[in-house]
N, C-alpha and C positions, 0 to 999 in steps of 0.2 A: 777125362771123366771116368769115375769108377764104374765098374760093370753093373753095380747095383743101382746106380743113379738112372733115373728116367728122364728122357727129353721132355721138355714142357711144351713141345710143339711138334707137328709132323716134320719129318726129315725127307728132303728130296733125294731121289736116286742119284748116285754119284755121276752117272753119265749126263743127267740133266744139269747138274752143277757146272759142267764144263761148257755149256752153251752160252755164247754171247748173243744176246737178242739182236734180231735183224734191225738195222737202223735205216729207215726210209730216207729218201731225198728231202732236203729242207725246202721250205717255201717261205720262210721268214728270216729276216736278219736278226742279229743278236740284240738289236735295239727294238725289235718287234715290228719293223717295217715289213709289209708284204712285198715279196719279190716275185718277179716273173720266173716261173718254175721250169728250168731246163736241167733238172736233177733227177727226174724219174722216168725219162724216156716215154712221155705221153705224146699223143698225136697233136701237133699244134693246130691242125685243122678241126679238132674236136671229133665228132662222130657223124655218121650218116644222118641226114634229116629224117630218113625213114626210121632209124632207130629211135630218134627223139620222139617221133609220133607214136611209135609202138610202146614206148615207156608210159605215154599218157593214156593209152587205150586199155580198157578192160581191167583197170586197177582194182583188185579185190584183196586188200591186205589181211582180211580175216580168214582167208582160205589158203590152205597149204598148196605149194606148187606141185606140179607133176614130179614125183620123186625120181622118175627115170628119164626126165627131159626127152620124152619120146619124139616130139615133133622136131626138136633141135637136133637130136642125134640122127634122125632121118635126113634132115637137110644137110648136115655135115657129111653124112655118108654119100649122099648124092653129089655133093660139091667135090669131094675128094676121092670118090671111087672106092669107098670102104663100106662093108656090110655094117649097118647101124648096130647090130648085135655085138660088134667088135669095138664099140665106142662107149666110153664112160665120160660123163661130164663132172666137173668139179668146181669148187669155189676158187676160181682162178687156176692156172696150172700149178701154182704153189702147193695147193692141197694134194694134187696128184703126184707131184714129186716127193712129197713127204710120205704119201701112202705107198709109193713104190719101194722106198727104203724100209718102211715099217713092215710091208708084206713079205719081203724077201731077205731081210737082214736083221740081226739082233746082237746081243752080247756075244763077244768072241769073233764076230764077223768083221769084215772090212768093206767100206764103201769108197770107191776110187774115183778121182776126178783130177783134171789138170790144174796146176797152179794158175791163179788169176781167173778162176771160174766163178759162177754165180754163188753168192754167199749162202743161199738156201741149202746147197748141197751139204755143207759142213753141218748145218743145223739139223737137216734131215737124218744124217748119219747118227749124230749124237742123240737125237731125240728117241731113237729106238735102241740105244745102247751099243750100236756098232762103232767101230773106230774109223774116223775119216782119214783117208790117205791121199796126199797130193803128189802127183807126178810132176817132174820138171817140165817147164814150158820151152818153147822154141821161139825166142824173141817175142814173148807175150802171146804166142799162138799155141794151140794144142799140138803136142808132139806124140804121134801115134806110137812110135817105137818106145818112147819113155813110158807111156801108159801101159803098153803090153809088158814091158820089163817090170813094172810095178805090180802086176797081177801075181797073187800068191794063192795058196790053197784055201785061204780064208776070205778071198774076194768073193762077194756075192752080188754087188751092184756096181756098175760103172756109169757115171753121169757124163754126158757130152752135150754142152750147149753149142748149138750151131745154127746161125752165127752166135758167137760167144759174148756173154755179158760178164765183165765190163769192158772187154778189149775190142769187140766188134769183129774179131778175126773169124775165119770161115774155113772149114775142111771140105774139099770137093768130094763128090760121090765116091771116087775110087779110094780115097783115104778112109772114109767112113766104112766102106765095105771091107777094107783091109783090117781096120780095127775090129770089126765084128768077126771076121774070119779067124782072127788070132785069139779070140776069147774062148774059154771053155764053154760048152753048151749049157752048163748049169749056172752061168753068170749072166745076170740080166743087164743088157745094155739099154739105157734110157737116153733117147735122143730128144733133147729139149729144143724145140723149134719155135720158141716164143717170137723170134724175129724173122721167121722163114718167109713171111709175105713181103718182106723188103727185098728179097732176092729177085732177080729176073727169072722168068719161067724156065729158061734153059740152065739155070744154076742150081736146081734142086739137088739136095744131097742124097736122095734115094732112101731116106729114113722110112717113109711109109711103105715103100716096096719091101724093104727088109722086114718090117713089122708084119706084113702080109704073108711073107714067105717063111718066116722062122718063128720058133717058139720062145725065143729069149730076147726079143726086141720090143720095147715100148716107146712110142712117140707121143710127146705132149705138145700141145699148142694152147694159145690164149687169144681171147678177144680184147685184151687190155692194150695192145700196142697199135697195130695199123688200123684196127676197127674202132679204136678210141673209146672203149667201154671199160676202162680201168676201174671206174667207180662201181660197176655192177658185178665184178668178180666172177668171170666165166672162163673156164678152161675146159679142155677135153683131151682125152688120150685114146690111142688105139694100139692094139696088139693082138696076140693070139687069144682065143676064148678063155684059156685057163688063166692068163694074166689079167684080163678084164674081170673075170670072176673074183679074183683076189681083191682087186680094188673095190669092187662093188660090195664085198663082204665088210669092208672096214671104213668106207666113206660115210659121211653124214647122210641120213635118210632123205633129207630135203635140202641138199647142199647148194642147189642153184635156185635163186629166187624166181618167182613167176615173172616179174618184170625183166629180170636178166635174160630169161629164156626168150621172151618176146623180142627184146632189143637185139639179141644175138641173131635170131631168125631174120629180122629185118636187115641187120648189118651184112649178113652173109649174102643176102640177095642183091645188095647194092654194090655191084662190081665196079661201077663207075667211080664211086667214092674211094674204093680200095685202090684202083688204078691211079687216081689223082693223088692220093696220099703217097703212093710209092714214087711217082714221078717227081712230086714236089720235094720229097726227101732226097732223092737221087741228085737233083739239081743243087740243092743247098748243101748237101754233104760234100759234093764235088767242089763247090766254091769254097767252103770252109776249110776243107783239107788242103786245097791249093794255097789258101791264105796262111795256114800254119806252116806248110812247107816253105813258103817264102820267108819265114822267120827262122829257118833252120840254122842260120849262122849265129843266132842268139840262143841256141840250145833247145829250141822247141821242136817237137817231133810228133806227128800224127800217126798213130797206128792205123794202117789201112782197114777200113770198116765196111762191112756189108749190112750193118744194122741202121737204126735211126739215131745214132749217137757216134761221137768220135772220142777216143781216149787220147788226150794230149799229154805228152811227156815233157817235163821241164828238166832238162839235163845240162843247163848252163847256169849263169848267174841269177837269172830270174827263177824264183822258186814257185812251186805250186801254191804254197800258203799265201805268198804275196799276191799272186794272180787271183786266187780265190777271194781275198779281201777286196781287191780293186773291182772285180766283177760284181761282188755284192754291193759295193758302193754305187755302182752303175745301175743297180736295181734288178740284178739277176742272181738266181740260185743255180749253181752247178754242183756236181758231186765230187767231193774229195774222198779218197779211199785209203787212208792209212791203215785202217783195220783189215784191209785185204792185201796188205803188203805193197801198197802203191802210194806212199807218201809223196812221191815225185810226180804224181799224175792227177789230172782232172778229167772226169768223164762228162762230156758236154752233149746234152740232147740237141738234136737238130730241130731248130724252131723255124719261124718265118724268116723271110729274107731280111727284114729290118732287124729282127732279134740277132741273127747271125752277124749282120753288119756291126751291130753295137758291140758284141763280144769281140769281134775282130779288131775294132777300133781300140778297145781297152788293151788288148794284148800288144798291138802295135805301139801304143803310147808307152806301155811299160818297157818295151824293147828299145825305145828311143827313135822309133820310126814315125814318119808323118802319117797321120790318120787318113 
């Protein structure tokens, strides 16, 4: 185009043009059939009855919600041993992850994460004009040494999902502390703990302790997973006061709905539901992983998971595409991830016992094993 010519429409920034929009898990087949959704890591038990009741109470859609989510932040602080002033709530943890990149990185900077990490990290980096950088993995798990080796003078933010999505892998506390210790003090470490509640109490990675003790650690969590409130979009983050101040400056002013705040308060108080969800997930994840391991001679492999899903690798004659189609014909949606460099894998959410039995039966049949 000649320099004198004018564009006939607004032009997007070049860093936005590089973004591939996030693709959510499917819930329908190509022919329009509704499928049982094991593609989005939702809680198969739903949510706490107390949260359902809270959603129905005091509904006033004409009134703006509390912009500071004061009651919810107070409850989270009490629950996690954190000063509520060091907590910010968001429209799911996704908003907070994007704000972390936006607040501390921009054009000319780098945002670092491990290969096979959460797809939002790449989007968050590009959205603010920064360059996304992937460090090599260690058999689908985060490699701390590789991350540290990838740090440059342009690195401003490091994202760590722990447990990681989509692989389910987990870094123990000592490794998270080693990662943090190896980072320059002006690099922000974001520990994304979306699946932390699925860990056993003794398995905590120490992220919140790091956030309380240091000025360059931000921890994010969500009510979408074990609490079963994905539809309400509620997340939160904690870190040093200056980090929280940055996120508060750029977040939406009424970013968590009034109903979401009520539901999250009720869900947080229902510890029995959370414990039942964790135990049900542990039992079915263990059973399903063992079933996949039993098909190892057919080239199937389950990556050890600490989350509410299992990444199944298809490394033999049976392909992930064939398995995906057969599972869909059986009435289930699972997640195929070629866009994240995983064309040979399916991420399968842990559902009910019957649902996991059905998925297992499909895979056994495809492998020529008796169901």
